[in-house]
N, C-alpha and C positions, 0 to 999 in steps of 0.2 A: 502466573503466563508472563515471561518476560519477552519484550521483541526482540532482544538479542539473541535468542534462544530460537527464535522464527526465522531471522535473517543470517543469511551467508553471503561471502564475497559472490558465489553464483547467481544470486537470485536479486543483484543489486546492480542499475545499469546508470550510469551517469556518462554523457547525457543519454538521455532516451532519444531515439532516431526518429520518431515520428512526432507531428505536432498536431493531429488530429484526435480529439477525445477517444473514439473507438478505435482508432489505430493504435494508441498508447496502449489502451486496455488489452488490445490483442497483442502488442509487443510484451507486456508483462507478463501474459498467459503463457505465450512462447517460451518466455525465460524460465518459468516455473517448470514446463513441459520438458524443456532440455536438460534441466537438472532433474529430472526424472521424480517430480513431485505428485503428477498428476495421474490418474488412471486412464480419463478421457478428456483430450484437450479440447475436443470441440464442443463437448457437453460444459465443460467449466465456462468456455468463451460465452456460451449461448446463456448459461445461468447470470453470468456478470451483465451481460449486455439486457437481458429482461430485466434485471434487478435497478439496472440505469434507466431504462425506460419508463419505469413506474415513478422514479425519483432521483434526480441527480444526486450523485454522492459527494459533489463538492462542497464541503463542509464551511467553506470561507478562508478568509487568510492565507490565500495560496496555496490551500491543502486539498486534496480529493482523497477518498477511501472508497475505491469502487470495490464490491464485496459480493459474496453470494453463499449460497449453502447447497451442496449439489452432493449425491452418492458418487461422483467422479474423484473424489479424495478419500483417502482413508483417515486423514488427520487433518489439523488446521495448518495451513501453508500460506507464506506470505511472498511479495516481492515488492520492492521499492525502486523508483526511479525519480530522477530530477530531469525535468524538461530543459532544454538550452535556451527556450524562450516562452514567454507567457502563452497559456492555452485557455482557450475559452471551454470550461467543463458545465456551463451551465449552474454555477455555484450559487448559493442561498445569499451571497453578500454580492453577487453579479461582478465579482473580479476574478481576473485570471487565475490560473493554477499553475504552480511550479513543483510541488511536492505531491508525489502519488505514492501511495500504501494501496497495494492490492491484496485482499484476503480471501480466502475460499477454506470454508468449512464445511465437515460432514453433516448431512442433512440431521443425523438424530444426535447430534453432539452441540446445543445451544450454548453450553455455558462458555466454552473457551473463545467461540466466535465472539461472544459479546463482551467477554473480558478484554479481548485484545483490540476490538473497536473502541471500547472504554478507555484504555490505557492509551490509544494512538490519540484519540481526542483529548484527552486531558494535556498529553505531553505537547500537541500542537497548538494547544492554546497559549502557549508561552511563547512570546515574538523572538526573545533573544537564541531559544533552541530552533525555532524556525529559520532565523537567519543563520546560524552555524551550519545547520543541515543544507540550505540552499548553497553554501558556499563551499561544501564539501568537493573536493576533486575526485576522491577515489572509493570505492567500496568499503575498503579498510578503514578509511577515515569516518565514513557513516556509521559503521559498526561501533567506533571508539566514541563517537559523539553520542550514539544511542545509549551505549553503557554507560558513560558518565553520568548522562542525564537521568537514567533509571536508577542510578545507585544514590543520586542527591534527592530525586522526587519522590521514589518509592523505599525510601531507607527502611521503613518499619516493616 
């Protein structure tokens, strides 16, 4: 499961228009909906916001990975955005967020969802990678940065 296979220029936004956690989640869901990746936009949004209410997906180091599983998607889908300013995501380290990956997987397919979460988490622990992503100015640049990092880090 490679992130570069989940992300296309259509599902990446730099900068995100919103500065509120829930509005950012909605913006990323809408991006996926416009890209025809969702069966039911409202069901996806509800599932992600419900998951977020249980526990924040702000993983620290300026990164959040809002995610959920729902029957409103046929396969694992992802969107990515970079905020123009710091956003309070109630992260575990209590620091603001700038990099946001949104993942939605089908209810009955746990494996791909967990693998994608794990891959994002491992890559995001690398400060140099986070800094390069935060400095990206275009969707194509984000894809190039992710592709290069996956080639280096997951070469096996």
